[in-house]
C-alpha positions as CSV (number, residue, x, y, z in Angstrom):
1,X,-29.0,67.3,40.6
2,X,-31.3,65.8,37.6
3,X,-32.3,62.4,38.2
4,X,-34.0,60.3,35.3
5,X,-35.6,57.6,33.8
6,X,-37.6,56.9,30.6
7,X,-40.4,58.6,32.3
8,X,-39.7,61.6,33.1
9,X,-37.0,64.0,35.2
10,X,-36.7,66.2,38.2
11,X,-34.3,68.1,40.5
12,X,-33.0,67.3,43.6
13,X,-31.1,68.3,46.5
14,X,-28.3,66.0,47.1
15,X,-26.8,64.8,50.6
16,X,-24.5,62.2,51.3
17,X,-25.0,59.5,53.9
18,X,-23.2,56.1,54.6
19,X,-26.4,55.7,56.4
20,X,-27.6,54.4,53.0
21,X,-26.3,51.8,50.8
22,X,-23.9,52.6,47.9
23,X,-25.5,53.1,45.1
24,X,-29.0,54.2,46.5
25,X,-31.1,57.3,46.7
26,X,-33.5,58.2,49.4
27,X,-35.9,60.9,47.9
28,X,-39.3,62.4,50.4
29,X,-42.0,63.4,48.3
30,X,-44.2,66.0,48.3
31,X,-43.5,68.8,46.8
32,X,-46.0,69.6,43.9
33,X,-46.2,68.9,40.2
34,X,-44.2,71.6,38.3
35,X,-43.4,71.4,35.0
36,X,-40.0,73.7,32.6
37,X,-43.1,72.2,29.5
38,X,-46.3,72.1,30.5
39,X,-47.5,69.3,28.0
40,X,-45.3,67.5,26.8
41,X,-44.3,63.5,28.8
42,X,-41.3,63.8,30.7
43,X,-39.8,67.2,31.2
44,X,-38.5,68.3,33.7
45,X,-40.2,68.5,37.5
46,X,-38.2,71.5,38.0
47,X,-39.4,71.5,42.3
48,X,-38.8,68.1,42.7
49,X,-41.6,66.1,43.1
50,X,-40.8,61.8,42.5
51,X,-43.4,60.7,40.8
52,X,-42.1,61.9,38.0
53,X,-39.9,58.7,37.8
54,X,-42.0,55.7,39.3
55,X,-44.9,53.9,37.9
56,X,-48.2,55.3,38.0
57,X,-49.9,52.2,39.1
58,X,-52.2,51.2,41.7
59,X,-52.4,47.7,43.9
60,X,-55.1,46.9,42.3
61,X,-58.2,47.9,41.1
62,X,-60.0,47.7,44.4
63,X,-57.7,49.4,46.2
64,X,-56.2,51.9,44.0
65,X,-53.3,51.9,46.7
66,X,-50.6,53.7,45.7
67,X,-47.4,50.7,45.1
68,X,-44.7,51.0,46.5
69,X,-42.3,54.6,45.0
70,X,-39.0,52.0,44.3
71,X,-37.2,52.4,41.1
72,X,-34.5,52.9,39.0
73,X,-32.8,56.4,38.3
74,X,-29.6,57.9,36.3
75,X,-27.9,61.0,38.2
76,X,-26.5,63.2,36.4
77,X,-24.6,66.7,37.6
78,X,-27.2,69.9,36.8
79,X,-25.6,71.7,34.6
80,X,-26.8,75.9,33.8
81,X,-29.2,77.9,36.0
82,X,-32.3,76.3,37.7
83,X,-34.9,77.5,36.4
84,X,-38.0,79.5,39.0
85,X,-40.1,76.9,40.4
86,X,-43.7,78.0,40.2
87,X,-45.6,75.1,42.3
88,X,-46.8,78.2,44.3
89,X,-47.8,81.2,42.2
90,X,-51.2,80.8,40.8
91,X,-52.2,79.4,36.7
92,X,-53.9,81.6,35.4
93,X,-57.7,81.7,35.3
94,X,-58.9,82.3,31.9
95,X,-62.9,83.3,31.1
96,X,-65.0,82.2,28.3
């Protein structure tokens, strides 16, 4: 599935469960950021990093802990071929 909102978009696998409230999504964290296009804001994260959907604001200026990952998202079926996950490939090294 493609999860998206005004902040970004990512791909995610889906498992339906009656353990969650209706219209609620639970998504695990820990995926590496792996955008389809490097550079443009809002590019689809093909590895499922939930941070592209949530607000990037610390708990305070002192602590800078992470805020709760709660947000509103739209869900739609992803059409087309799945892009290759490249999060674990070493980046190209540019020597100057």
